VMD Tcl script that draws the C-alpha trace (Angstrom):
set ca {
  {88.22 66.95 143.50}
  {90.55 63.16 141.67}
  {88.60 61.22 142.63}
  {85.45 63.13 141.08}
  {87.29 63.87 138.06}
  {87.87 60.33 137.61}
  {84.35 59.23 138.63}
  {83.18 62.04 135.74}
  {85.63 60.63 132.89}
  {84.47 56.56 133.59}
  {81.23 58.13 133.03}
  {82.09 59.56 129.82}
  {83.88 57.01 128.73}
  {81.11 55.04 128.36}
  {79.00 57.31 126.56}
  {81.86 57.74 123.23}
  {82.65 54.36 123.51}
  {78.91 53.55 122.78}
  {78.80 56.64 120.01}
  {80.12 55.65 116.60}
  {83.78 57.08 116.34}
  {84.08 60.28 114.16}
  {86.07 59.52 110.65}
  {89.04 61.74 109.95}
  {89.60 62.43 106.08}
  {92.36 64.74 104.53}
  {91.25 66.65 102.38}
  {90.65 65.45 98.59}
  {92.03 68.50 97.17}
  {93.82 71.96 98.02}
  {93.44 74.69 95.92}
  {95.24 77.78 96.77}
  {94.25 81.19 94.68}
  {96.87 83.44 95.95}
  {95.20 86.69 94.00}
  {97.05 89.34 96.82}
  {100.28 87.55 96.84}
  {100.43 86.97 101.01}
  {100.56 83.30 101.51}
  {103.34 80.85 101.64}
  {101.91 78.13 99.23}
  {104.31 75.64 100.83}
  {103.66 75.91 103.80}
  {99.63 76.72 103.85}
  {99.04 73.51 101.65}
  {101.43 71.15 104.03}
  {100.11 72.29 107.02}
  {96.06 71.78 105.62}
  {97.61 68.86 104.42}
  {97.70 67.42 108.06}
  {94.06 68.85 109.28}
  {91.54 66.03 110.01}
  {88.02 66.82 108.34}
  {85.03 64.61 109.68}
  {84.11 64.20 105.92}
  {86.20 64.07 102.37}
  {86.58 67.60 102.16}
  {87.56 70.39 98.68}
  {89.28 72.67 100.12}
  {90.26 75.90 98.42}
  {91.75 79.58 99.81}
  {91.61 83.15 98.04}
  {92.81 85.64 98.50}
  {92.72 88.98 96.52}
  {93.34 93.19 97.28}
  {90.04 94.77 97.33}
  {88.71 98.13 99.65}
  {87.28 98.16 103.03}
  {83.84 98.88 101.03}
  {84.31 95.72 99.30}
  {81.94 92.79 99.45}
  {84.29 89.62 100.03}
  {81.47 88.13 99.51}
  {80.40 89.52 96.39}
  {84.05 89.05 95.40}
  {84.57 85.39 95.91}
  {81.33 84.38 93.70}
  {82.79 86.87 90.84}
  {86.27 84.92 90.90}
  {84.38 80.97 91.10}
  {82.26 82.20 88.48}
  {84.95 83.27 86.60}
  {87.47 80.60 87.12}
  {86.65 77.92 89.44}
  {82.88 77.15 88.11}
  {83.42 73.93 89.00}
  {82.82 75.36 93.30}
  {79.33 76.59 92.37}
  {76.13 73.77 92.06}
  {75.21 72.56 88.63}
  {72.12 75.01 88.98}
  {74.10 77.86 90.41}
  {72.39 78.71 92.88}
  {74.43 77.12 95.62}
  {78.20 76.47 96.66}
  {79.25 72.47 95.53}
  {78.73 69.76 97.21}
  {81.92 68.94 99.69}
  {83.47 72.62 99.39}
  {84.40 74.76 101.90}
  {86.07 78.36 101.28}
  {87.90 80.18 103.10}
  {88.84 83.82 101.68}
  {91.23 86.34 102.88}
  {91.09 90.42 101.32}
  {94.31 91.92 103.14}
  {93.76 95.19 102.18}
  {89.58 95.34 103.21}
  {90.43 93.60 106.33}
  {87.80 91.04 105.37}
  {87.67 87.35 106.15}
  {85.37 84.90 104.66}
  {83.89 81.82 104.54}
  {81.80 79.76 102.40}
  {79.95 76.05 102.04}
  {78.79 73.28 100.07}
  {75.05 72.49 101.41}
  {76.46 69.37 102.69}
  {78.76 71.22 104.27}
  {77.03 74.33 105.85}
  {77.32 75.01 109.44}
  {75.72 77.74 111.07}
  {76.23 81.65 110.94}
  {76.97 81.72 114.66}
  {80.04 79.01 113.63}
  {81.29 80.73 110.17}
  {82.05 83.58 112.79}
  {83.86 81.55 114.75}
  {85.93 79.72 112.20}
  {86.78 83.42 110.83}
  {87.60 84.65 114.34}
  {89.96 81.75 114.61}
  {91.88 83.79 112.45}
  {91.76 87.42 112.98}
  {94.39 87.63 116.29}
  {96.94 86.62 113.09}
  {95.71 87.83 110.14}
  {95.65 91.39 112.38}
  {99.15 91.29 112.98}
  {99.73 90.17 109.24}
  {100.46 86.59 109.79}
  {98.75 85.78 106.68}
  {99.38 82.38 106.08}
  {99.35 81.10 109.69}
  {96.12 82.96 109.97}
  {94.59 81.15 107.20}
  {95.86 77.75 108.35}
  {94.34 78.58 112.04}
  {90.48 78.76 110.33}
  {90.67 76.11 108.03}
  {91.50 73.81 110.94}
  {88.74 75.21 112.68}
  {86.35 75.17 110.28}
  {87.89 70.96 110.08}
  {86.37 70.87 113.66}
  {83.21 71.78 113.18}
  {81.84 71.08 109.66}
  {79.71 68.17 110.16}
  {81.02 67.88 113.43}
  {79.71 65.11 114.50}
  {76.40 65.08 117.32}
  {77.98 63.55 120.51}
  {80.81 66.33 119.49}
  {78.99 69.40 119.13}
  {78.47 71.97 121.36}
  {74.67 71.40 121.59}
  {74.62 68.35 122.94}
  {77.33 69.53 125.57}
  {75.39 71.88 126.51}
  {72.44 70.06 126.78}
  {73.20 66.28 127.31}
  {75.87 66.38 129.22}
  {76.10 70.08 130.75}
  {76.65 68.18 134.48}
  {79.45 66.08 133.52}
  {81.07 68.18 130.73}
  {80.87 71.00 134.12}
  {82.44 68.93 136.72}
  {85.28 67.24 134.01}
  {86.25 71.14 133.38}
  {86.13 72.10 136.76}
  {88.78 69.47 137.89}
  {90.74 69.45 134.76}
  {91.25 73.28 135.39}
  {91.74 72.84 139.00}
  {94.49 70.93 138.22}
  {95.48 72.57 135.54}
  {96.00 75.98 137.25}
  {97.71 74.36 140.37}
  {100.33 72.44 137.88}
  {100.98 75.85 135.96}
  {101.45 77.62 138.75}
  {103.49 75.29 140.49}
  {105.65 75.54 137.10}
  {105.28 79.24 137.52}
  {106.81 79.01 141.20}
  {110.15 77.57 140.66}
  {110.93 79.55 137.74}
  {110.33 82.71 139.52}
  {112.33 81.32 142.44}
  {115.00 79.84 140.25}
  {115.19 84.02 138.46}
  {114.82 85.12 142.21}
  {117.45 83.13 143.36}
  {120.13 84.21 140.09}
  {119.83 87.83 140.92}
  {119.91 87.58 144.67}
  {123.45 85.82 144.73}
  {124.48 87.95 142.29}
  {123.52 90.78 144.74}
  {124.86 88.88 147.58}
  {128.43 88.12 145.99}
  {128.68 91.81 145.13}
  {127.37 93.25 148.35}
  {130.43 94.58 149.69}
  {132.03 95.91 146.16}
  {128.58 97.66 145.84}
  {129.31 99.55 149.11}
  {132.45 100.69 147.98}
  {131.52 101.43 144.39}
  {128.87 103.85 146.21}
  {131.49 104.76 148.72}
  {133.02 107.04 145.77}
  {130.49 108.32 144.04}
  {130.34 111.99 144.04}
  {127.56 113.72 145.68}
  {128.13 116.87 143.99}
  {126.98 115.61 140.52}
  {123.47 115.42 139.87}
  {123.47 112.42 138.85}
  {125.54 110.88 141.53}
  {123.60 112.23 143.75}
  {120.35 110.66 142.78}
  {121.71 107.47 142.59}
  {123.68 107.55 145.76}
  {119.56 108.22 147.46}
  {118.65 105.10 145.17}
  {121.43 103.31 146.99}
  {120.53 104.77 150.93}
  {117.49 102.21 150.30}
  {119.20 99.28 148.92}
  {120.85 97.49 152.28}
  {116.64 97.95 153.20}
  {115.30 96.49 149.95}
  {118.36 93.67 150.04}
  {117.22 92.69 153.73}
  {113.24 92.59 152.69}
  {114.26 90.68 149.30}
  {116.45 88.04 152.13}
  {113.16 87.76 154.27}
  {111.21 87.20 150.87}
  {113.49 83.89 149.39}
  {113.25 82.52 153.34}
  {109.47 82.66 153.09}
  {110.15 81.21 149.42}
  {112.05 78.41 149.68}
  {110.49 77.30 152.75}
  {107.65 76.47 150.46}
  {105.91 73.15 150.18}
  {105.13 71.81 146.52}
  {101.92 71.82 147.34}
  {101.99 75.60 148.44}
  {103.57 76.37 145.50}
  {100.69 75.42 143.39}
  {99.03 77.82 145.36}
  {98.24 81.41 143.78}
  {98.53 84.13 146.78}
  {102.33 82.17 147.14}
  {102.84 82.48 143.40}
  {102.83 86.22 144.07}
  {105.08 86.30 147.07}
  {107.70 84.63 144.95}
  {107.20 86.82 141.81}
  {107.76 89.42 144.64}
  {111.06 87.82 146.04}
  {111.94 87.53 141.85}
  {111.57 91.54 140.86}
  {112.95 92.59 144.48}
  {116.30 90.69 143.01}
  {116.35 91.57 139.96}
  {115.84 95.28 140.70}
  {118.51 95.27 143.16}
  {120.31 93.26 140.98}
  {120.31 95.70 138.48}
  {120.78 98.89 140.57}
  {123.92 97.24 141.61}
  {125.09 97.40 137.72}
  {124.08 100.62 137.85}
  {126.31 102.09 140.97}
  {129.10 100.67 140.12}
  {128.54 102.15 136.10}
  {127.50 105.42 138.42}
  {130.97 105.50 140.02}
  {133.25 104.01 136.86}
  {131.81 106.55 134.34}
  {132.27 109.78 136.43}
  {135.37 109.26 137.99}
  {136.54 108.16 135.05}
  {137.72 105.23 136.24}
  {139.48 101.79 134.30}
  {136.09 100.93 133.24}
  {134.52 103.81 132.38}
  {134.23 102.90 127.91}
  {132.24 100.14 128.69}
  {129.97 101.87 131.43}
  {129.45 104.90 129.17}
  {128.18 101.63 126.09}
  {126.04 100.81 128.76}
  {124.18 103.89 129.39}
  {123.98 104.61 125.09}
  {122.29 100.31 125.06}
  {119.19 101.99 125.08}
  {119.44 105.18 123.04}
  {121.48 102.60 120.31}
  {118.68 100.09 120.27}
  {115.91 102.13 119.71}
  {117.85 103.69 116.79}
  {118.57 100.29 115.14}
  {114.37 99.61 115.74}
  {113.42 102.76 114.24}
  {113.03 101.56 110.77}
  {110.91 98.02 111.14}
  {108.74 99.86 113.24}
  {108.50 102.43 110.05}
  {108.15 99.41 107.96}
  {104.94 97.66 109.74}
  {101.38 97.92 107.88}
  {99.33 101.39 108.50}
  {103.42 103.05 110.04}
  {103.39 105.64 107.58}
  {106.79 105.02 107.12}
  {106.90 107.71 103.96}
  {105.11 110.62 105.63}
  {107.11 113.35 107.04}
  {106.76 112.63 110.24}
  {108.45 109.29 109.56}
  {111.34 110.88 107.22}
  {112.53 112.70 110.25}
  {113.15 109.94 112.42}
  {115.18 108.80 109.90}
  {117.18 111.63 109.83}
  {117.26 112.07 113.63}
  {118.48 109.12 113.99}
  {121.09 109.13 111.02}
  {122.60 111.94 112.67}
  {122.14 110.45 116.47}
  {124.89 107.81 114.82}
  {126.98 110.76 114.35}
  {126.53 112.44 117.40}
  {127.04 109.18 119.54}
  {130.27 108.96 117.52}
  {131.55 112.53 118.51}
  {130.30 112.63 121.78}
  {132.39 108.99 122.69}
  {135.35 110.91 121.29}
  {135.14 113.34 123.20}
  {134.33 111.83 126.62}
  {137.54 110.04 125.65}
  {139.96 113.12 124.82}
  {138.37 114.73 127.98}
  {137.01 117.39 125.99}
  {133.64 116.95 127.88}
  {133.03 116.12 131.52}
  {130.49 112.61 132.43}
  {128.03 114.60 133.26}
  {127.50 116.35 129.86}
  {128.05 113.66 127.74}
  {124.91 112.17 130.08}
  {123.23 115.27 129.28}
  {123.52 115.22 125.82}
  {122.12 111.62 125.76}
  {118.84 112.97 128.14}
  {118.19 115.65 125.68}
  {118.64 112.98 123.28}
  {116.08 110.43 123.81}
  {113.57 113.73 125.12}
  {114.37 114.55 121.41}
  {113.08 110.76 120.08}
  {110.50 110.96 122.37}
  {108.90 113.70 120.69}
  {109.82 112.77 117.41}
  {108.01 109.51 118.08}
  {104.97 111.63 119.28}
  {104.90 113.17 116.78}
  {104.74 110.55 115.06}
  {101.68 108.52 116.45}
  {99.73 111.91 115.57}
  {100.55 111.09 111.61}
  {99.64 107.41 112.59}
  {96.56 107.97 114.19}
  {95.40 110.75 112.12}
  {95.88 107.87 108.62}
  {94.56 104.73 110.27}
  {91.15 106.32 112.97}
  {88.12 106.75 110.54}
  {86.84 108.18 113.30}
  {87.05 111.16 116.02}
  {86.07 108.03 118.24}
  {88.53 105.82 116.81}
  {91.18 108.53 116.57}
  {90.47 108.77 121.03}
  {91.04 104.99 121.36}
  {94.33 104.97 119.43}
  {95.18 107.60 121.26}
  {94.31 106.51 124.77}
  {96.63 102.79 123.65}
  {99.57 104.95 122.95}
  {99.45 106.88 125.89}
  {99.02 103.53 128.40}
  {102.32 102.18 126.32}
  {104.16 104.93 127.25}
  {102.91 105.56 130.56}
  {101.87 101.58 131.10}
  {102.24 99.54 134.28}
  {104.56 96.95 134.08}
  {101.67 94.06 134.40}
  {99.93 95.37 131.52}
  {103.07 96.20 129.11}
  {106.12 94.04 130.57}
  {107.48 97.74 131.72}
  {110.99 96.97 134.02}
  {113.34 98.61 136.07}
  {116.07 99.86 132.94}
  {119.55 99.24 133.61}
  {121.13 102.36 133.09}
  {121.93 105.95 135.00}
  {119.33 108.11 132.97}
  {116.66 105.08 133.67}
  {117.55 105.53 137.49}
  {117.36 108.90 137.53}
  {114.35 109.62 135.87}
  {111.02 107.76 135.85}
  {110.13 104.61 133.44}
  {107.31 107.20 131.62}
  {109.97 109.96 131.09}
  {111.24 108.00 127.78}
  {109.14 106.93 124.85}
  {110.54 104.29 123.31}
  {110.40 102.27 119.86}
  {109.13 98.94 121.91}
  {106.23 101.40 123.61}
  {105.62 103.26 120.86}
  {104.76 99.89 118.62}
  {102.74 97.84 121.94}
  {100.84 101.03 121.58}
  {100.37 100.98 117.73}
  {99.78 97.45 117.54}
  {97.44 97.47 120.56}
  {95.78 100.31 118.95}
  {95.24 99.40 115.70}
  {93.95 95.90 116.88}
  {91.11 97.28 119.09}
  {90.31 100.14 115.99}
  {90.03 96.86 113.24}
  {88.17 94.64 116.79}
  {85.60 97.99 117.05}
  {85.50 98.08 113.14}
  {84.42 94.37 112.50}
  {81.30 94.47 113.75}
  {78.54 91.81 112.21}
  {78.87 89.07 109.52}
  {77.79 90.27 105.89}
  {75.83 87.22 104.00}
  {75.07 88.93 101.06}
  {76.03 88.36 97.80}
  {75.56 91.76 95.99}
  {74.38 93.27 92.82}
  {76.23 90.97 90.60}
  {75.53 88.01 93.28}
  {71.80 87.75 91.58}
  {70.07 84.89 92.81}
  {72.83 82.95 94.23}
  {72.22 82.21 97.69}
  {74.94 79.85 99.03}
  {76.25 79.48 102.19}
  {78.89 82.08 103.33}
  {79.73 84.96 104.82}
  {82.61 87.54 105.92}
  {83.13 89.89 108.20}
  {85.90 92.30 109.26}
  {89.94 92.21 110.96}
}
mol new
graphics top color blue
foreach p $ca { graphics top sphere $p radius 0.5 }
foreach p [lrange $ca 0 end-1] q [lrange $ca 1 end] { graphics top cylinder $p $q radius 0.2 }
display resetview
């Protein structure tokens, strides 16, 4: 494979050396008309100044706050006629030569690209430029989105023939396929080897912790009261602990027996990752066993153990305001007000539970019951707010179903899709991961749902300039994000 790659590279190098080198031209002028007030002007200009075009090009960035029904093309043309007539050709029918305009409407969710006749590209390439920015724009990263779109524009505008897609497809298809195939093979093997080493290090760290604490874990398990509802469930998990430890040991031996070449194979990466995940779960479980023993028996470390049980709930409460402040998150709704009220009340309740637990007026089991009930209540409030968000953003029943599916999937999602991991707490051990709807899970479902609906709305490009455009026919189009 390496010899084949080298031979193909030599052929391609010969072809390229016979072609004129592409020029690197920084923008001759950068104009930022940020009517929407969404851009970091200094960072944008600095980044665009560092982008090279194939020909001297004037770059203009235009933003304005419109609506979903607006025609961004028409708004850009209206602005140019009123504020920047130099953007329009002498006959008033085209965009000026040497010009590239990148436009964004953050409210109407449109992005557009416009070029002078000597800079124009095909409709498909304009869509390519717009698509390069859309993931960032959907996440409200307006400056980064503009930079990404302009960078992609620089790659496509006046692109030399030997760098064009058509040439690569028709003239270099075989060579390109060989190069890309060989390069992809090498890259995949390298990345697999690096990922394997990282996973092996993660597994070794967790496995070492479990091994060193093995005797202590057995002592802790031996004094957990089986009469406790929480204690009995944790003990059920412990009964398989030694078997899982033995399985993790076998995985460790197989993982460490891999050669560097073996570490580059995908099936072996799966093996190493399985070892790392198994060791991490054991490492978390032995901590839960220790906390269960300390809390239920009110040992010397009970206060620290109780704090660790509160940590996931406190984290959710702390993240609520940021969640509610997101675009389209319905932060001024009744369901949002209910979440804020619950957050403030819960902070007081946490202090009361902790004080009563310290005084001995409630049992550790009662304290855990109250924490479970509070997290269950938060789950219901988040589901209610999800209904509010969906009703506010979705325009059709189909969009509402799509968002609902993403929300439900985020709550009950798998580790592969959503990065869900075992929660190292007593409640996280007693109840399945989907029992509580956490704020991070809500954010995942919300972002994915909004992105999916926005993508579905994006549709095709709009090329016309509306009723006020007259006979204007400059090269340009816009699309939704």
